[in-house]
C-alpha positions in Angstrom: 7.7 -4.0 1.6 6.7 -0.7 0.7 4.8 1.3 3.3 1.9 3.7 2.1 2.4 7.0 3.8 -1.4 7.2 3.8 -1.9 3.9 5.7 0.7 5.0 8.2 -0.9 8.0 9.0 -4.0 6.9 9.3 -3.3 4.2 11.8 -1.3 6.8 13.5 -4.9 8.9 13.4 -6.8 6.6 14.7 -4.7 5.3 17.4 -5.3 9.0 18.8 -9.1 8.4 18.4 -8.9 5.0 20.4 -6.8 6.9 23.4 -9.9 9.9 23.2 -12.7 6.9 23.7 -10.8 5.4 26.4 -10.3 9.0 28.1 -14.2 9.1 27.7 -14.4 6.1 30.1 -17.2 6.4 32.9 -18.0 4.8 36.1 -21.3 2.1 35.4 -21.4 1.0 39.1 -19.4 0.5 42.0 -19.3 -3.2 43.8 -19.8 -4.1 47.6 -16.1 -4.3 47.7 -15.9 -0.2 46.2 -14.7 -1.8 42.7 -15.5 0.9 40.3 -16.5 -0.8 36.3 -16.0 1.5 33.7 -17.7 1.8 30.2 -16.8 3.7 27.4 -19.4 5.7 25.0 -20.7 3.6 22.5 -21.0 5.8 20.0 -17.3 6.8 20.2 -16.3 3.1 20.0 -18.6 2.5 17.2 -17.2 5.0 15.0 -13.6 4.4 15.8 -14.1 0.7 15.2 -15.9 1.3 11.9 -13.2 3.6 10.9 -10.6 0.8 12.1 -12.7 -2.2 9.9 -12.6 0.0 7.0 -8.7 0.2 7.2 -8.1 -3.2 8.1 -10.3 -4.3 5.0 -8.4 -1.9 2.5 -5.1 -2.7 4.3 -5.4 -6.3 4.8 -8.6 -7.7 3.2 -11.9 -9.1 4.5 -10.5 -12.6 5.2 -7.8 -11.7 7.4 -7.4 -12.6 10.6 -7.0 -8.7 11.8 -10.7 -8.0 10.2 -12.3 -10.9 11.2 -11.1 -10.7 15.1 -12.1 -6.7 15.0 -15.3 -7.6 13.1 -16.4 -10.2 16.1 -15.9 -8.1 18.8 -17.4 -4.8 17.1 -20.6 -7.3 17.1 -20.2 -8.4 20.7 -19.5 -5.1 22.2 -20.6 -4.5 25.5 -19.7 -1.2 26.2 -17.0 -1.9 29.3 -13.5 -1.0 28.9 -12.2 -4.3 29.0 -14.4 -5.1 25.6 -12.8 -2.1 24.4 -9.3 -2.9 25.3 -9.6 -6.6 23.2 -10.6 -4.5 20.2 -7.7 -1.8 20.8 -5.2 -4.8 21.4 -6.5 -5.9 17.9 -6.0 -2.6 16.1 -2.2 -2.7 17.6 -1.8 -6.1 16.4 -2.7 -4.5 13.2 -0.6 -1.7 12.8 2.7 -3.4 14.3 2.2 -6.3 11.8 1.7 -3.0 8.8 4.6 -0.8 10.3 6.9 -4.0 10.6 6.8 -5.0 7.2 5.1 -8.8 7.9 2.1 -7.9 5.7 2.6 -10.7 3.2 -0.6 -9.8 0.4 -0.4 -12.7 -2.2 -1.6 -10.5 -4.8 1.1 -8.4 -4.8 4.0 -11.0 -4.5 1.9 -12.7 -7.4 2.5 -9.0 -9.5 5.8 -8.6 -8.5 7.0 -12.1 -9.4 5.3 -11.8 -12.7 7.2 -8.2 -13.3 10.7 -9.5 -12.3 10.0 -12.4 -14.9 9.6 -9.6 -17.4 12.5 -7.6 -16.6 14.4 -10.5 -16.5 13.5 -11.7 -20.1 14.0 -7.7 -21.0 17.7 -8.4 -19.7 18.3 -11.2 -21.6 16.9 -9.7 -24.8 19.6 -6.4 -24.5 22.4 -9.0 -23.6 21.6 -10.9 -27.0 21.6 -7.7 -29.1 17.6 -7.3 -29.3 17.4 -3.9 -27.6 14.2 -2.9 -29.3 11.8 -5.6 -27.7 13.8 -5.5 -24.9 12.8 -1.8 -24.5 9.2 -2.4 -25.6 9.0 -5.2 -22.5 10.2 -3.2 -20.2 7.9 -0.1 -21.3 5.1 -2.9 -20.3 6.9 -3.2 -16.9 6.9 0.1 -16.5 3.3 0.9 -16.8 2.3 -2.3 -14.7 4.6 -1.0 -12.0 2.7 2.6 -11.9 -0.7 1.1 -11.8 0.2 -1.3 -8.6 1.6 1.9 -7.0 -1.4 4.0 -8.1 -3.8 1.2 -6.3 -1.8 1.9 -3.3 -1.7 5.3 -2.9 -5.6 5.7 -4.0 -4.5 7.5 -7.9 -6.8 6.7 -10.7 -5.5 4.3 -13.6 -4.9 5.7 -16.4 -1.9 7.0 -19.1 1.2 6.4 -18.0 1.9 10.3 -17.9 -1.1 10.9 -16.0 -0.3 8.5 -13.4 3.3 9.4 -13.1 2.5 13.3 -12.5 -0.5 11.9 -9.8 2.0 9.5 -8.1 4.3 12.4 -7.5 1.8 14.7 -6.5 1.0 12.2 -3.7 4.4 11.5 -2.5 5.0 8.3 -4.2 8.3 9.5 -5.5 10.1 12.6 -6.1 10.2 14.8 -9.4 13.8 13.7 -10.1 12.5 10.1 -10.2 9.3 11.3 -12.4 11.2 12.5 -15.1 13.4 9.6 -15.4 10.2 7.4 -15.6 9.2 10.1 -18.4 12.5 9.4 -20.2 11.9 5.4 -20.1 8.6 5.7 -21.2 9.6 7.8 -24.3 12.1 5.4 -24.9 9.4 2.6 -24.8 7.4 4.1 -27.2 9.9 4.7 -29.8 10.7 1.1 -29.5 6.8 0.3 -30.1 6.8 2.7 -32.9 9.8 1.3 -34.8 11.6 4.4 -34.1 14.6 2.5 -33.4 17.4 4.6 -34.4 16.4 7.1 -32.0 17.9 5.8 -29.2 20.8 4.0 -28.4 21.9 0.6 -26.7 23.0 2.7 -23.7 19.5 4.5 -23.3 18.3 0.9 -23.7 20.3 -0.2 -20.6 20.1 2.3 -18.4 16.0 2.3 -19.1 16.1 -1.7 -18.5 18.3 -1.5 -15.3 16.0 1.5 -14.1 12.7 -0.2 -14.5 14.1 -3.1 -12.7 15.1 -1.2 -9.5 11.7 1.0 -9.7 9.6 -3.0 -9.9 12.2 -4.2 -6.8 11.4 -1.3 -4.7 7.6 -2.3 -5.1 
């Protein structure tokens, strides 16, 4: 599973923030046995929890167990360190599931399956000697793959060339990959505009193979 570096970084930032909330705990009272009971500042907790809920919503969705559990703890928060530790435990579980690759987003999997089917069709067309429709199909798959990446990296959807450049800027892939994608897109455009003598079967095969690898890495 592809890990979004922005999400990974945000989990790290919020973990540091959680440690700061815990470090700000203060004694609320001491019982007759001399045991101290601590609370954390309500404003710091609510700020942290709101940040985390936003992250969990965007990463897992409102229907996820991670989001629902933290939302429930947020509404019942009483200020005690034990209350905070419960919320912190949910956060750590969510982080572990994401960074460990255990997040299975049905929508993403469905997209990947559709793209995989399209690439399989393109390969079959290519094997049967139909390089031009194969390239058109691969071009469509390429643009769909970039749109999926754009949504993950917070890049606005638009024309393929612009998404390609913007995704490079945010670190989705390097300049070499950007140039490859540009070359594949040009072949697909030529196929779509009937410029079939402007590229060879070898060019078509390289394009289909390259797009297949890109889709597989999503």
